[in-house]
C-alpha positions as a Markdown table, in Angstrom:
| # | Residue | x | y | z |
|---|---|---|---|---|
| 1 | Unk | 81.8 | 84.4 | 120.8 |
| 2 | Unk | 85.3 | 82.9 | 121.4 |
| 3 | Unk | 88.0 | 82.8 | 118.8 |
| 4 | Unk | 88.5 | 79.4 | 117.2 |
| 5 | Unk | 90.0 | 78.0 | 114.1 |
| 6 | Unk | 90.2 | 80.2 | 111.1 |
| 7 | Unk | 89.0 | 83.3 | 112.8 |
| 8 | Unk | 91.8 | 83.0 | 115.4 |
| 9 | Unk | 94.4 | 82.3 | 112.8 |
| 10 | Unk | 93.2 | 85.2 | 110.6 |
| 11 | Unk | 93.1 | 87.6 | 113.5 |
| 12 | Unk | 96.6 | 86.9 | 114.6 |
| 13 | Unk | 97.9 | 86.9 | 111.0 |
| 14 | Unk | 96.1 | 90.2 | 110.3 |
| 15 | Unk | 97.5 | 91.8 | 113.4 |
| 16 | Unk | 101.0 | 90.6 | 112.6 |
| 17 | Unk | 100.9 | 91.9 | 109.0 |
| 18 | Unk | 99.4 | 95.2 | 110.1 |
| 19 | Unk | 102.1 | 95.7 | 112.7 |
| 20 | Unk | 104.8 | 94.8 | 110.1 |
| 21 | Unk | 103.4 | 97.3 | 107.7 |
| 22 | Unk | 103.3 | 100.1 | 110.4 |
| 23 | Unk | 106.8 | 99.3 | 111.6 |
| 24 | Unk | 108.8 | 100.6 | 108.6 |
| 25 | Unk | 106.5 | 103.7 | 108.4 |
| 26 | Unk | 107.1 | 104.5 | 112.0 |
| 27 | Unk | 110.8 | 104.1 | 111.5 |
| 28 | Unk | 110.6 | 106.8 | 108.8 |
| 29 | Unk | 109.0 | 109.1 | 111.3 |
| 30 | Unk | 111.5 | 108.4 | 114.0 |
| 31 | Unk | 114.4 | 109.2 | 111.7 |
| 32 | Unk | 112.8 | 112.2 | 110.1 |
| 33 | Unk | 113.8 | 114.8 | 112.7 |
| 34 | Unk | 117.5 | 114.5 | 112.2 |
| 35 | Unk | 117.1 | 114.0 | 108.5 |
| 36 | Unk | 115.2 | 117.3 | 108.3 |
| 37 | Unk | 117.1 | 119.3 | 110.9 |
| 38 | Unk | 120.7 | 118.0 | 111.1 |
| 39 | Unk | 121.6 | 116.2 | 107.9 |
| 40 | Unk | 123.1 | 118.2 | 105.1 |
| 41 | Unk | 121.4 | 118.0 | 101.7 |
| 42 | Unk | 124.3 | 116.0 | 100.4 |
| 43 | Unk | 124.0 | 113.4 | 103.2 |
| 44 | Unk | 120.3 | 113.2 | 102.8 |
| 45 | Unk | 120.6 | 112.7 | 99.1 |
| 46 | Unk | 123.4 | 110.1 | 99.4 |
| 47 | Unk | 121.5 | 108.0 | 102.0 |
| 48 | Unk | 118.1 | 108.3 | 100.5 |
| 49 | Unk | 118.7 | 108.3 | 96.7 |
| 50 | Unk | 122.0 | 106.8 | 95.8 |
| 51 | Unk | 122.9 | 104.0 | 98.3 |
| 52 | Unk | 119.7 | 101.9 | 98.5 |
| 53 | Unk | 118.9 | 102.6 | 102.1 |
| 54 | Unk | 115.2 | 102.1 | 101.4 |
| 55 | Unk | 115.3 | 99.2 | 98.8 |
| 56 | Unk | 113.8 | 96.7 | 101.2 |
| 57 | Unk | 111.1 | 99.1 | 102.1 |
| 58 | Unk | 109.8 | 98.6 | 98.6 |
| 59 | Unk | 110.5 | 94.9 | 98.2 |
| 60 | Unk | 109.1 | 93.9 | 101.6 |
| 61 | Unk | 107.0 | 96.9 | 102.5 |
| 62 | Unk | 104.8 | 97.1 | 99.4 |
| 63 | Unk | 103.4 | 93.6 | 99.7 |
| 64 | Unk | 102.9 | 94.1 | 103.4 |
| 65 | Unk | 101.0 | 97.3 | 102.7 |
| 66 | Unk | 98.7 | 95.5 | 100.3 |
| 67 | Unk | 98.3 | 92.6 | 102.8 |
| 68 | Unk | 97.5 | 95.1 | 105.5 |
| 69 | Unk | 94.4 | 96.0 | 103.5 |
| 70 | Unk | 93.4 | 92.5 | 102.6 |
| 71 | Unk | 93.7 | 91.2 | 106.1 |
| 72 | Unk | 91.4 | 93.5 | 107.9 |
| 73 | Unk | 89.1 | 93.5 | 104.9 |
| 74 | Unk | 88.6 | 89.7 | 105.2 |
| 75 | Unk | 88.4 | 90.1 | 109.0 |
| 76 | Unk | 85.6 | 92.6 | 108.6 |
| 77 | Unk | 83.7 | 90.2 | 106.3 |
| 78 | Unk | 84.2 | 87.4 | 108.9 |
| 79 | Unk | 82.9 | 89.7 | 111.6 |
| 80 | Unk | 80.0 | 91.1 | 109.6 |
| 81 | Unk | 77.5 | 89.7 | 112.1 |
| 82 | Unk | 79.5 | 90.8 | 115.2 |
| 83 | Unk | 79.0 | 94.5 | 115.8 |
| 84 | Unk | 81.0 | 96.7 | 116.8 |
| 85 | Unk | 83.9 | 94.4 | 115.9 |
| 86 | Unk | 82.9 | 94.6 | 112.2 |
| 87 | Unk | 82.9 | 98.4 | 112.2 |
| 88 | Unk | 86.3 | 98.7 | 113.7 |
| 89 | Unk | 87.7 | 96.1 | 111.3 |
| 90 | Unk | 86.1 | 97.9 | 108.4 |
| 91 | Unk | 87.6 | 101.2 | 109.7 |
| 92 | Unk | 91.0 | 99.5 | 109.9 |
| 93 | Unk | 90.7 | 98.4 | 106.3 |
| 94 | Unk | 89.7 | 101.9 | 105.1 |
| 95 | Unk | 92.5 | 103.5 | 107.1 |
| 96 | Unk | 95.1 | 101.2 | 105.6 |
| 97 | Unk | 93.6 | 101.9 | 102.2 |
| 98 | Unk | 94.0 | 105.6 | 103.0 |
| 99 | Unk | 97.7 | 105.1 | 103.9 |
| 100 | Unk | 98.3 | 103.6 | 100.5 |
| 101 | Unk | 96.4 | 106.4 | 98.8 |
| 102 | Unk | 98.5 | 108.9 | 100.7 |
| 103 | Unk | 101.7 | 107.1 | 99.6 |
| 104 | Unk | 100.6 | 107.4 | 96.0 |
| 105 | Unk | 99.6 | 111.0 | 96.3 |
| 106 | Unk | 102.4 | 112.3 | 98.4 |
| 107 | Unk | 105.5 | 110.0 | 98.3 |
| 108 | Unk | 105.4 | 108.4 | 94.9 |
| 109 | Unk | 105.6 | 111.8 | 93.0 |
| 110 | Unk | 108.7 | 112.7 | 95.2 |
| 111 | Unk | 110.2 | 109.2 | 94.5 |
| 112 | Unk | 109.8 | 109.8 | 90.7 |
| 113 | Unk | 111.7 | 113.1 | 91.0 |
| 114 | Unk | 114.4 | 111.5 | 93.3 |
| 115 | Unk | 114.9 | 108.8 | 90.6 |
| 116 | Unk | 116.1 | 111.6 | 88.2 |
| 117 | Unk | 118.7 | 113.0 | 90.5 |
| 118 | Unk | 122.4 | 112.3 | 89.7 |
| 119 | Unk | 125.5 | 112.8 | 91.7 |
| 120 | Unk | 127.0 | 116.3 | 91.7 |
| 121 | Unk | 125.2 | 119.6 | 92.3 |
| 122 | Unk | 122.2 | 119.5 | 94.7 |
| 123 | Unk | 119.0 | 120.1 | 92.7 |
| 124 | Unk | 117.3 | 123.5 | 93.1 |
| 125 | Unk | 114.1 | 121.8 | 94.2 |
| 126 | Unk | 115.9 | 119.8 | 96.9 |
| 127 | Unk | 114.2 | 121.3 | 99.9 |
| 128 | Unk | 110.7 | 121.0 | 98.5 |
| 129 | Unk | 111.2 | 117.4 | 97.4 |
| 130 | Unk | 112.8 | 116.4 | 100.7 |
| 131 | Unk | 110.0 | 118.0 | 102.7 |
| 132 | Unk | 107.3 | 116.3 | 100.5 |
| 133 | Unk | 109.0 | 112.9 | 100.9 |
| 134 | Unk | 109.5 | 113.2 | 104.6 |
| 135 | Unk | 106.0 | 114.6 | 105.4 |
| 136 | Unk | 104.4 | 112.2 | 103.0 |
| 137 | Unk | 105.8 | 109.3 | 105.1 |
| 138 | Unk | 104.5 | 111.0 | 108.2 |
| 139 | Unk | 101.0 | 111.2 | 106.8 |
| 140 | Unk | 101.1 | 107.6 | 105.7 |
| 141 | Unk | 102.3 | 106.6 | 109.2 |
| 142 | Unk | 99.5 | 108.5 | 110.9 |
| 143 | Unk | 96.8 | 106.7 | 108.8 |
| 144 | Unk | 98.5 | 103.3 | 109.5 |
| 145 | Unk | 98.7 | 104.0 | 113.2 |
| 146 | Unk | 95.0 | 104.9 | 113.3 |
| 147 | Unk | 94.3 | 101.8 | 111.3 |
| 148 | Unk | 96.3 | 99.6 | 113.6 |
| 149 | Unk | 94.5 | 101.0 | 116.7 |
| 150 | Unk | 91.1 | 100.4 | 115.0 |
| 151 | Unk | 92.2 | 96.8 | 114.2 |
| 152 | Unk | 93.2 | 96.2 | 117.8 |
| 153 | Unk | 89.9 | 97.5 | 119.0 |
| 154 | Unk | 88.1 | 95.3 | 116.5 |
| 155 | Unk | 90.0 | 92.2 | 117.9 |
| 156 | Unk | 89.3 | 93.2 | 121.5 |
| 157 | Unk | 85.6 | 93.7 | 120.6 |
| 158 | Unk | 85.0 | 90.3 | 119.1 |
| 159 | Unk | 82.1 | 88.6 | 120.8 |
| 160 | Unk | 81.2 | 91.7 | 122.8 |
| 161 | Unk | 78.6 | 93.2 | 120.5 |
| 162 | Unk | 75.1 | 92.2 | 119.5 |
């Protein structure tokens, strides 16, 4: 089968959205090493909590994360008769769902605590919360990366199954 019309459009749009969802998560991972090993607690807190460094991650990233689930989900439905492309698209959908679940389980609770922090003394639980926040983003990124790879394999598999 060759890609035409809506399937081609949806495949490209889905790949673009999935990549845009993965990008900010990967950026978190790239910056995590210095944030965990070199930055002082005061610098980490100032950059992360008080100065809006990650505001656009929520405003732009959250809708992209939801779209990165819907896109492969619809693609899987469109490819339901095209195995193995269907299975890879379904796996991509589930991995992007997993990434959002991981964000809610690992990162959101840390964000709630970060929202209570005020300038002044570094909180006693700083190290625990920072580690949870940083490693939570790493787990989210791993799920998204696996989902993106599965999506690419799905797209490359279209028309090659039975």
